[in-house]
DRENDO-1510 file (C-alpha; in Angstrom, 1 decimal, always signed):
<recs>
REC; n; res; u; v; w
REC; 1; UNK; -32.3; -72.9; -42.4 .
REC; 2; UNK; -32.1; -69.3; -41.1 .
REC; 3; UNK; -34.7; -66.6; -41.7 .
REC; 4; UNK; -33.1; -65.9; -45.1 .
REC; 5; UNK; -33.0; -69.5; -46.2 .
REC; 6; UNK; -29.3; -70.1; -45.5 .
REC; 7; UNK; -27.9; -72.8; -43.3 .
REC; 8; UNK; -27.3; -71.9; -39.6 .
REC; 9; UNK; -27.7; -73.2; -36.1 .
REC; 10; UNK; -29.7; -70.4; -34.5 .
REC; 11; UNK; -32.8; -72.1; -33.1 .
REC; 12; UNK; -34.9; -68.9; -33.4 .
REC; 13; UNK; -34.0; -68.3; -37.0 .
REC; 14; UNK; -34.6; -72.0; -37.8 .
REC; 15; UNK; -38.1; -71.7; -36.3 .
REC; 16; UNK; -38.7; -68.5; -38.2 .
REC; 17; UNK; -37.6; -70.0; -41.5 .
REC; 18; UNK; -39.8; -73.1; -41.1 .
REC; 19; UNK; -42.9; -71.0; -40.4 .
REC; 20; UNK; -42.1; -68.5; -43.2 .
REC; 21; UNK; -41.5; -71.2; -45.8 .
REC; 22; UNK; -44.9; -72.7; -44.9 .
REC; 23; UNK; -46.8; -69.4; -45.3 .
REC; 24; UNK; -47.1; -68.8; -41.5 .
REC; 25; UNK; -45.7; -65.3; -41.6 .
REC; 26; UNK; -47.7; -63.9; -38.6 .
REC; 27; UNK; -46.6; -66.9; -36.5 .
REC; 28; UNK; -43.0; -66.3; -37.5 .
REC; 29; UNK; -43.2; -62.6; -36.8 .
REC; 30; UNK; -44.6; -63.3; -33.4 .
REC; 31; UNK; -41.3; -65.0; -32.4 .
REC; 32; UNK; -39.2; -61.9; -33.1 .
REC; 33; UNK; -38.5; -58.9; -30.8 .
REC; 34; UNK; -40.1; -55.6; -31.7 .
REC; 35; UNK; -37.6; -53.3; -30.0 .
REC; 36; UNK; -34.4; -54.1; -31.8 .
REC; 37; UNK; -33.4; -52.9; -35.2 .
REC; 38; UNK; -32.7; -56.5; -36.5 .
REC; 39; UNK; -35.8; -58.1; -35.0 .
REC; 40; UNK; -38.2; -55.3; -36.0 .
REC; 41; UNK; -36.9; -55.2; -39.5 .
REC; 42; UNK; -37.3; -59.0; -39.9 .
REC; 43; UNK; -40.8; -58.7; -38.5 .
REC; 44; UNK; -41.6; -56.1; -41.1 .
REC; 45; UNK; -40.0; -58.2; -43.9 .
REC; 46; UNK; -42.2; -61.2; -43.0 .
REC; 47; UNK; -45.4; -59.2; -42.8 .
REC; 48; UNK; -44.7; -57.4; -46.1 .
REC; 49; UNK; -44.1; -60.7; -47.7 .
REC; 50; UNK; -47.4; -61.9; -46.4 .
REC; 51; UNK; -49.2; -59.0; -48.1 .
REC; 52; UNK; -47.5; -59.9; -51.4 .
REC; 53; UNK; -48.5; -63.6; -51.2 .
REC; 54; UNK; -52.0; -63.3; -49.6 .
REC; 55; UNK; -53.2; -59.8; -50.4 .
REC; 56; UNK; -54.1; -59.2; -46.8 .
REC; 57; UNK; -52.5; -58.0; -43.5 .
REC; 58; UNK; -51.7; -54.5; -44.9 .
REC; 59; UNK; -52.2; -52.7; -41.5 .
REC; 60; UNK; -50.1; -55.2; -39.6 .
REC; 61; UNK; -47.3; -54.7; -42.2 .
REC; 62; UNK; -47.6; -50.9; -41.9 .
REC; 63; UNK; -47.4; -51.0; -38.2 .
REC; 64; UNK; -44.3; -53.3; -38.3 .
REC; 65; UNK; -42.7; -51.0; -40.8 .
REC; 66; UNK; -43.3; -47.9; -38.7 .
REC; 67; UNK; -41.6; -49.7; -35.8 .
REC; 68; UNK; -38.7; -50.8; -37.9 .
REC; 69; UNK; -38.2; -47.2; -39.1 .
REC; 70; UNK; -38.4; -45.8; -35.6 .
REC; 71; UNK; -35.8; -48.1; -34.1 .
REC; 72; UNK; -33.3; -48.0; -37.0 .
REC; 73; UNK; -30.0; -46.5; -35.9 .
REC; 74; UNK; -27.6; -46.8; -38.9 .
REC; 75; UNK; -27.8; -45.8; -42.5 .
REC; 76; UNK; -27.9; -49.5; -43.6 .
REC; 77; UNK; -30.8; -50.2; -41.1 .
REC; 78; UNK; -32.7; -47.1; -42.4 .
REC; 79; UNK; -32.0; -48.2; -45.9 .
REC; 80; UNK; -33.3; -51.7; -45.3 .
REC; 81; UNK; -36.5; -50.3; -43.7 .
REC; 82; UNK; -36.9; -48.0; -46.8 .
REC; 83; UNK; -36.4; -51.0; -49.0 .
REC; 84; UNK; -39.3; -52.8; -47.2 .
REC; 85; UNK; -41.4; -49.6; -47.4 .
REC; 86; UNK; -40.9; -49.7; -51.2 .
REC; 87; UNK; -41.8; -53.3; -51.4 .
REC; 88; UNK; -45.1; -52.8; -49.5 .
REC; 89; UNK; -46.0; -49.9; -51.7 .
REC; 90; UNK; -45.2; -52.0; -54.8 .
REC; 91; UNK; -47.3; -54.9; -53.5 .
REC; 92; UNK; -50.3; -52.6; -52.8 .
REC; 93; UNK; -50.0; -51.2; -56.4 .
REC; 94; UNK; -49.5; -54.6; -58.0 .
REC; 95; UNK; -52.6; -56.1; -56.3 .
REC; 96; UNK; -54.7; -53.0; -57.0 .
REC; 97; UNK; -55.2; -52.1; -53.4 .
REC; 98; UNK; -54.1; -48.5; -54.0 .
REC; 99; UNK; -51.8; -46.9; -56.5 .
REC; 100; UNK; -48.6; -46.3; -54.5 .
REC; 101; UNK; -46.1; -46.5; -57.4 .
REC; 102; UNK; -44.6; -43.1; -56.7 .
REC; 103; UNK; -44.1; -44.0; -53.0 .
REC; 104; UNK; -42.5; -47.3; -54.0 .
REC; 105; UNK; -40.0; -45.5; -56.3 .
REC; 106; UNK; -39.2; -42.8; -53.7 .
REC; 107; UNK; -38.7; -45.4; -51.0 .
REC; 108; UNK; -36.4; -47.5; -53.1 .
REC; 109; UNK; -34.5; -44.4; -54.1 .
REC; 110; UNK; -34.1; -43.5; -50.5 .
REC; 111; UNK; -32.8; -47.0; -49.8 .
REC; 112; UNK; -30.3; -46.7; -52.7 .
REC; 113; UNK; -28.9; -43.5; -51.1 .
REC; 114; UNK; -28.5; -45.2; -47.7 .
REC; 115; UNK; -27.2; -48.7; -48.6 .
REC; 116; UNK; -23.7; -48.6; -49.9 .
REC; 117; UNK; -22.7; -50.4; -53.1 .
REC; 118; UNK; -21.4; -53.9; -52.2 .
REC; 119; UNK; -23.4; -54.2; -49.0 .
REC; 120; UNK; -25.5; -57.4; -48.7 .
REC; 121; UNK; -28.7; -55.4; -48.7 .
REC; 122; UNK; -27.9; -53.9; -52.1 .
REC; 123; UNK; -28.7; -57.2; -53.9 .
REC; 124; UNK; -32.3; -57.2; -52.6 .
REC; 125; UNK; -32.7; -53.6; -53.4 .
REC; 126; UNK; -31.6; -54.1; -57.0 .
REC; 127; UNK; -34.0; -57.0; -57.3 .
REC; 128; UNK; -36.9; -54.9; -56.1 .
REC; 129; UNK; -36.0; -52.1; -58.5 .
REC; 130; UNK; -36.2; -54.7; -61.2 .
REC; 131; UNK; -39.7; -55.6; -60.1 .
REC; 132; UNK; -40.8; -52.0; -60.4 .
REC; 133; UNK; -39.3; -51.7; -63.8 .
REC; 134; UNK; -40.8; -54.9; -65.0 .
REC; 135; UNK; -44.3; -54.7; -63.5 .
REC; 136; UNK; -45.1; -51.0; -63.0 .
REC; 137; UNK; -42.9; -49.1; -65.4 .
REC; 138; UNK; -43.1; -51.9; -68.1 .
REC; 139; UNK; -39.4; -51.5; -68.9 .
REC; 140; UNK; -38.1; -55.0; -69.5 .
REC; 141; UNK; -34.6; -53.8; -70.4 .
REC; 142; UNK; -34.2; -51.9; -67.1 .
REC; 143; UNK; -35.7; -54.8; -65.2 .
REC; 144; UNK; -33.2; -57.3; -66.8 .
REC; 145; UNK; -30.2; -55.0; -65.9 .
REC; 146; UNK; -31.4; -54.7; -62.3 .
REC; 147; UNK; -32.1; -58.5; -62.0 .
REC; 148; UNK; -28.6; -59.2; -63.3 .
REC; 149; UNK; -27.0; -56.9; -60.8 .
REC; 150; UNK; -29.0; -58.6; -58.1 .
REC; 151; UNK; -28.1; -62.0; -59.4 .
REC; 152; UNK; -24.4; -61.3; -59.3 .
REC; 153; UNK; -24.6; -59.8; -55.8 .
REC; 154; UNK; -26.7; -62.7; -54.5 .
REC; 155; UNK; -24.1; -65.1; -55.8 .
REC; 156; UNK; -21.3; -63.1; -54.2 .
REC; 157; UNK; -23.0; -62.9; -50.9 .
REC; 158; UNK; -24.2; -66.6; -51.0 .
REC; 159; UNK; -27.9; -65.7; -50.8 .
REC; 160; UNK; -29.6; -68.8; -52.3 .
REC; 161; UNK; -33.2; -67.6; -51.6 .
REC; 162; UNK; -32.7; -64.4; -53.5 .
REC; 163; UNK; -30.9; -66.3; -56.3 .
REC; 164; UNK; -34.1; -68.4; -56.7 .
REC; 165; UNK; -36.0; -65.1; -57.3 .
REC; 166; UNK; -33.4; -63.7; -59.7 .
REC; 167; UNK; -33.3; -66.9; -61.7 .
REC; 168; UNK; -37.1; -66.9; -61.9 .
REC; 169; UNK; -37.5; -63.4; -63.1 .
REC; 170; UNK; -34.7; -63.5; -65.6 .
REC; 171; UNK; -36.3; -66.6; -66.9 .
REC; 172; UNK; -39.6; -64.9; -67.2 .
REC; 173; UNK; -38.1; -62.2; -69.3 .
REC; 174; UNK; -36.4; -64.8; -71.5 .
REC; 175; UNK; -39.7; -66.6; -72.0 .
REC; 176; UNK; -41.3; -63.3; -73.0 .
REC; 177; UNK; -38.6; -62.9; -75.6 .
REC; 178; UNK; -39.1; -66.4; -77.0 .
REC; 179; UNK; -35.8; -67.8; -75.5 .
REC; 180; UNK; -37.4; -71.1; -74.4 .
REC; 181; UNK; -34.2; -72.9; -73.5 .
REC; 182; UNK; -32.9; -70.1; -71.4 .
REC; 183; UNK; -36.2; -69.7; -69.7 .
REC; 184; UNK; -36.4; -73.4; -69.0 .
REC; 185; UNK; -32.9; -73.4; -67.4 .
REC; 186; UNK; -33.7; -70.4; -65.2 .
REC; 187; UNK; -37.0; -71.8; -64.0 .
REC; 188; UNK; -35.4; -75.2; -63.3 .
REC; 189; UNK; -32.6; -73.5; -61.3 .
REC; 190; UNK; -35.2; -71.5; -59.3 .
REC; 191; UNK; -37.2; -74.7; -58.6 .
REC; 192; UNK; -34.1; -76.6; -57.6 .
REC; 193; UNK; -33.0; -74.0; -55.1 .
REC; 194; UNK; -36.4; -73.6; -53.5 .
REC; 195; UNK; -36.8; -77.4; -53.1 .
REC; 196; UNK; -33.3; -77.6; -51.6 .
REC; 197; UNK; -34.1; -74.8; -49.1 .
REC; 198; UNK; -37.6; -76.2; -48.3 .
REC; 199; UNK; -39.2; -72.9; -49.4 .
REC; 200; UNK; -42.6; -74.5; -49.8 .
REC; 201; UNK; -44.6; -71.4; -50.4 .
REC; 202; UNK; -42.4; -70.5; -53.4 .
REC; 203; UNK; -42.3; -74.0; -54.9 .
REC; 204; UNK; -45.8; -74.0; -56.5 .
REC; 205; UNK; -45.0; -70.8; -58.5 .
REC; 206; UNK; -41.7; -72.3; -59.6 .
REC; 207; UNK; -43.4; -75.5; -60.7 .
REC; 208; UNK; -46.1; -73.6; -62.6 .
REC; 209; UNK; -43.5; -71.4; -64.4 .
REC; 210; UNK; -41.4; -74.4; -65.4 .
REC; 211; UNK; -44.5; -76.0; -66.8 .
REC; 212; UNK; -44.9; -73.1; -69.2 .
REC; 213; UNK; -41.6; -74.1; -70.9 .
REC; 214; UNK; -42.3; -77.9; -71.0 .
REC; 215; UNK; -44.2; -80.1; -73.5 .
REC; 216; UNK; -46.8; -82.7; -72.5 .
REC; 217; UNK; -47.1; -84.8; -70.5 .
REC; 218; UNK; -44.4; -83.1; -68.3 .
REC; 219; UNK; -46.2; -79.8; -68.3 .
REC; 220; UNK; -49.4; -81.3; -66.9 .
REC; 221; UNK; -47.5; -83.2; -64.3 .
REC; 222; UNK; -45.7; -80.0; -63.1 .
REC; 223; UNK; -49.0; -78.1; -63.0 .
REC; 224; UNK; -50.7; -80.8; -61.0 .
REC; 225; UNK; -47.9; -80.8; -58.5 .
REC; 226; UNK; -48.2; -77.0; -58.2 .
REC; 227; UNK; -52.0; -77.3; -57.7 .
REC; 228; UNK; -51.4; -79.9; -54.9 .
REC; 229; UNK; -49.0; -77.5; -53.1 .
REC; 230; UNK; -51.3; -74.6; -53.7 .
REC; 231; UNK; -54.2; -76.4; -52.1 .
REC; 232; UNK; -52.0; -77.6; -49.2 .
REC; 233; UNK; -51.1; -74.0; -48.3 .
REC; 234; UNK; -54.7; -72.9; -48.4 .
REC; 235; UNK; -54.6; -71.0; -51.8 .
REC; 236; UNK; -51.3; -69.2; -51.3 .
REC; 237; UNK; -49.9; -67.4; -53.2 .
REC; 238; UNK; -53.3; -65.9; -54.2 .
REC; 239; UNK; -52.1; -64.7; -57.5 .
REC; 240; UNK; -51.3; -68.2; -58.7 .
REC; 241; UNK; -55.0; -69.2; -58.7 .
REC; 242; UNK; -55.7; -68.0; -62.2 .
REC; 243; UNK; -52.5; -69.6; -63.6 .
REC; 244; UNK; -53.4; -73.0; -62.1 .
REC; 245; UNK; -57.1; -73.0; -63.0 .
REC; 246; UNK; -57.8; -76.2; -65.0 .
REC; 247; UNK; -59.1; -75.6; -68.5 .
REC; 248; UNK; -62.9; -75.5; -68.8 .
REC; 249; UNK; -64.6; -78.8; -69.8 .
REC; 250; UNK; -64.5; -79.2; -73.6 .
REC; 251; UNK; -62.0; -76.3; -74.0 .
REC; 252; UNK; -59.5; -76.8; -76.8 .
REC; 253; UNK; -55.9; -77.2; -75.6 .
REC; 254; UNK; -52.7; -76.9; -77.6 .
</recs>
């Protein structure tokens, strides 16, 4: 598996992927060069993802991003760095570290001006614009449209890891609308892809989401498996803790 979750025979990318998928983002980033556009951008991507999943490492991510921005040469490289800048600002806002919503929107707008339509990086950009619309702007219709664009582009560019995210977030919107069968299908597809890729750090959230669409005893089985993986990875992703908390003794359950 490469650094993006696709098959390949590059030993460095295989090592990076294995570490990333097991929540070892700093170790993965340490393997990559700091002085090339590709290496510096991938380092920034890993460290920004660590912030989203662990709520720590913000300064390391900022430093990596500044380096990626400094060594970028082409519009697409600058656009990709801006996309990561937007994601870091989004993560900081989402986790309540600091309100950087305006910065997130501006950075993703900059990325949209630099990354041409049809380029591989456009799929990730559309997905992240969907995240902003769903979680910061509270506009599910705009989020759905962005996720669908990202989903189509990820399919066209054979990006299974991104597909696992678009399936998951489209399913979340379907569940919010009461479309249980559609939500179950989307969550199941996301889980299937993540298991096939070995994306361990993303498997517990996928299990927990699928559990929300299942009846007992399957729902409890899925949540227990999610708890096992969550503990195995040392409580990562942090935001999953509340969702996986067992009911209090004596609490009524439906």
